[in-house]
C-alpha positions in Angstrom: -2.8 -26.4 -19.3 -0.9 -25.8 -22.6 2.8 -26.9 -23.0 4.6 -23.9 -24.2 8.3 -22.7 -24.5 9.2 -19.6 -23.2 12.1 -17.1 -23.2 13.2 -14.3 -20.9 14.7 -11.0 -22.1 15.3 -7.4 -20.7 12.2 -5.1 -21.1 12.2 -2.3 -23.5 10.6 1.0 -23.2 8.0 -0.4 -25.9 7.1 -3.0 -23.4 5.8 -0.4 -20.6 1.9 -0.7 -21.4 2.1 -4.6 -21.0 4.3 -4.2 -18.0 1.7 -2.1 -16.4 -1.0 -4.4 -17.4 0.7 -7.4 -15.9 1.8 -5.1 -12.8 -1.9 -4.5 -12.1 -2.3 -8.4 -12.1 0.5 -8.8 -9.6 -0.4 -6.0 -7.2 -4.1 -7.3 -6.5 -5.3 -3.8 -6.7 -2.6 -1.8 -5.0 -1.2 -0.3 -8.4 -4.8 0.6 -9.2 -4.9 2.4 -5.8 -1.6 4.4 -6.5 -2.3 5.0 -10.1 -5.7 6.4 -9.5 -4.1 8.9 -7.0 -1.6 10.1 -9.7 -4.1 10.1 -12.7 -4.9 13.4 -14.3 -8.6 14.3 -15.0 -10.0 11.7 -17.2 -6.8 10.0 -17.6 -6.9 6.1 -17.7 -4.9 4.4 -14.9 -3.2 2.0 -17.4 -1.6 5.2 -18.9 -0.4 6.2 -15.7 1.3 2.8 -15.3 2.8 2.8 -18.5 4.1 6.4 -18.0 5.5 5.3 -14.7 7.5 2.4 -16.2 8.7 4.6 -19.1 10.9 6.4 -16.5 14.5 5.7 -16.4 15.4 7.1 -13.2 13.0 5.1 -11.1 13.1 1.7 -9.4 9.6 1.5 -11.1 11.0 1.6 -14.6 11.4 -0.9 -17.3 14.9 -1.1 -16.8 14.2 -3.3 -13.9 11.8 -5.6 -15.7 12.3 -8.9 -17.4 9.7 -10.0 -20.0 8.5 -13.6 -20.5 7.8 -14.4 -24.0 6.1 -17.3 -25.7 5.9 -17.3 -29.8 7.0 -13.7 -29.7 4.1 -12.8 -27.6 4.3 -11.4 -24.0 3.4 -13.9 -21.5 4.5 -12.4 -18.1 7.1 -10.2 -16.4 9.2 -9.8 -13.4 9.7 -6.4 -11.7 13.0 -6.6 -9.3 15.4 -4.2 -7.9 17.7 -3.5 -4.9 15.9 -2.5 -1.8 17.7 0.0 0.5 15.6 1.5 3.4 16.4 4.9 4.5 16.1 4.8 8.3 15.9 8.9 8.2 13.0 8.8 5.9 9.6 9.8 7.2 7.1 7.1 7.6 4.5 6.5 4.8 1.8 9.1 5.4 -1.0 7.2 3.4 -2.5 4.5 5.8 -3.5 2.5 2.8 0.2 2.2 1.7 1.9 2.2 5.1 1.8 -1.6 5.7 3.8 -2.1 2.5 6.5 0.4 3.3 6.8 -1.0 6.7 7.5 -4.5 5.1 10.4 -3.5 3.1 13.6 -5.6 3.9 16.8 -3.6 3.8 19.7 -4.6 1.8 17.7 -7.0 -0.3 17.0 -7.7 -3.7 13.3 -6.9 -3.9 10.8 -8.8 -6.2 8.3 -6.2 -6.6 6.1 -7.8 -8.9 5.8 -11.0 -11.0 2.8 -12.2 -13.1 1.9 -14.4 -16.0 -1.2 -14.5 -18.1 -3.6 -17.1 -17.1 -2.8 -19.7 -19.8 1.0 -19.5 -18.8 0.3 -20.3 -15.1 1.2 -23.8 -13.4 3.9 -24.8 -15.8 6.9 -24.0 -13.7 7.4 -20.3 -15.2 7.1 -18.7 -11.9 9.9 -21.0 -10.5 12.1 -20.1 -13.3 11.3 -16.4 -12.7 12.3 -16.9 -9.2 15.4 -18.3 -10.3 16.2 -15.4 -12.4 15.6 -13.0 -9.6 18.3 -14.9 -7.5 20.7 -14.8 -10.2 20.1 -11.1 -10.7 20.5 -10.5 -6.8 23.7 -12.4 -6.9 25.1 -10.5 -9.8 24.4 -7.5 -7.9 26.0 -8.6 -4.8 22.9 -9.2 -2.5 22.7 -12.1 -0.2 19.1 -12.3 0.1 15.8 -11.7 -1.9 12.5 -10.2 -0.5 9.0 -10.1 -1.6 5.6 -9.1 -0.2 2.6 -11.4 -0.5 -1.0 -11.2 0.5 -1.6 -14.2 2.8 -5.0 -14.7 0.9 -2.9 -15.4 -2.2 -2.6 -19.0 -1.2 -1.2 -20.2 -4.5 1.6 -17.7 -4.6 2.4 -18.0 -0.8 2.7 -22.0 -1.4 5.1 -21.3 -4.4 7.4 -18.9 -2.3 7.3 -21.3 0.9 8.4 -24.2 -1.6 11.1 -21.9 -2.9 12.6 -21.3 0.4 11.1 -18.2 1.4 10.3 -17.5 4.9 7.9 -15.1 6.5 9.6 -12.7 8.8 7.0 -10.0 9.3 3.3 -9.2 8.5 0.9 -6.3 8.5 -2.7 -5.9 8.4 -4.1 -4.8 5.1 -5.9 -1.5 5.1 -9.0 -2.1 3.4 -9.9 -0.2 0.2 -12.4 -0.8 -2.6 -9.5 -1.0 -5.1 -7.6 -3.6 -3.2 -8.9 -7.0 -3.7 -7.2 -8.6 -0.6 -7.9 -8.3 3.1 -6.0 -9.9 6.0 -2.4 -9.5 6.2 0.4 -8.7 3.9 3.5 -10.8 4.5 7.1 -9.9 4.1 8.8 -13.1 2.9 12.8 -13.2 2.7 15.3 -15.9 1.3 19.0 -16.0 2.0 20.7 -16.9 -1.1 24.4 -18.3 -1.5 27.0 -16.0 -3.0 28.5 -17.1 -6.3 
């Protein structure tokens, strides 16, 4: 473990490739699955992810990202945004993606992805990112935060448990060669105090 100083800042459009690479880590293969479906002929999936985060009119935008920096280098990121579930929306047709859409928590501030490069893990930075997400949620008027974690990701689940998140639903992961996890995906929610 290396003891390092980190800073947090809003992402810029120039960060999108790094955001995509870090989001791939946080999604345990789900991003690879989605981006492979969106890729053009011979297009690298990291290019797809970069293009998605360069959008400004989507929740998957750099505008919803916070960058973690250490000594001027990107060390990690947080992607979080308001989650509003449309009860009239059609169910997700893709059986691989359906479990995740069924675990969306309406009227919550959704932590879509959080990742740190390996050298920066285990130093309390994840806790600081969760604190930051709560601050962002309060600033936007939300009384709860939500996230989805794979039950097999024991370290992440332990962090969320320790931070006050509670499992409120689970769905079986649909196996796919690009998705690294099996078992269940868990919806975890934390009620937060208003400012």
